[in-house]
N, C-alpha and C positions, 0 to 999 in steps of 0.2 A: 106509363113508364115501362120500358123494356126490361127484360130479365137482366141484361148486362148492366143497365143503370141501377137496377135494384141491388145487384151484387156489389157494385162499386160503392153505393151509399152504405151498405152493411160493413164493408171493410173500412171505410172512412170512419164510421161510428166506432168500430172496434179499436181502430188505431188511437182514437182519442180517449179510450177508457183507462181508468187507473190500473186495472190488472194487466193490460197490455204494456203500459209504461213500466210497470213493475217487472214484467218478464224481460223487457229490453234492458232494464237496469241490472237485473241479475245476470243476464248474459254478458253484458259489457263489463260488469265488475269482475268477472272471471276471465273472459277472453282477452281483454286488453292488457292486464298485468301479465298474464301468462305468455302472451305473444311478445311483449316487451322483454320478459325474462329470457325466452328462447332466442330472440334475435340478438340480445346481449351475449348470450352463451355462444351462439354461432359466430358473432363478430369477434369474440375473444379467440376462438379457434382460428379464424382467418388471420387476425392480427398476429398472433403467436407464430403461426406458420410462415408469415411474411417477415417478421422482425425479430423473432426469437428462434432462429433456426437451430442454434446450438442446443437450446433447451428441448425443442421439439424433436431433435435428432438423438436425444439421450436414450441409450438402449436400457430397457427395463429388464428384459430377459431374452436371450437368444437374439433373433432379429426383430423383435417387437420393441418399438420405440414409443416415446410419449405421443408423437403425432398420430400414430396408428390407434393408440388407445383413445385419444381425444376424438378421433374420426369415428370410431365405433360407438363411443358414448353419445355422439350426435344421433345415431339411430336409436340407441336405447332411450334417450330423452324424448325423442319424437314419439315412440310407442308409449312411454309412460305418460306423456301429456295427453295423448289420445285416450288412453285408459282412464285417466283422472277426469277428463272432460266428460266421458260417457257416464261415469258414476255421478258427476255433478249434475249433468243434464237430467239423468234419471230421477234424482231426488229433488232438485230445485226448479228445473225448467219444464220438464214434461208434464207434471201434474197441472200447472197453470196453463200451459199450451193446450193440453187436452180439454180443460174447461172452456177455454176461449173457442176452440174449434167446435166443440159440441154446441155451444151457444150459437155460433155462426151457422152451423148446419141446420139447427132448429129454426133459425130466423129465415134462412134462405128457402126452406122447404115450403 
């Protein structure tokens, strides 16, 4: 058996393990809803910009209108989601991923 075949069988074995499946489940349970929420938020911005021009053009103060505020909030929400994901990954994903990686490295050596 070549080293490449051995590595392949190790990864196939890991993929079938319960811990790896749990890791995927944890990732998906956070990433999919957050992605859907962000896309809905972004779509709301686009739809309001296209069909609620009067509302989006409403001046809040000075030359700042609702559209500009919503646009800036897109950036804010992106950074907040990235920050929240890094915290989630650090607590819920990284420990399990580290265990799996260390086991794989020990198996392949």
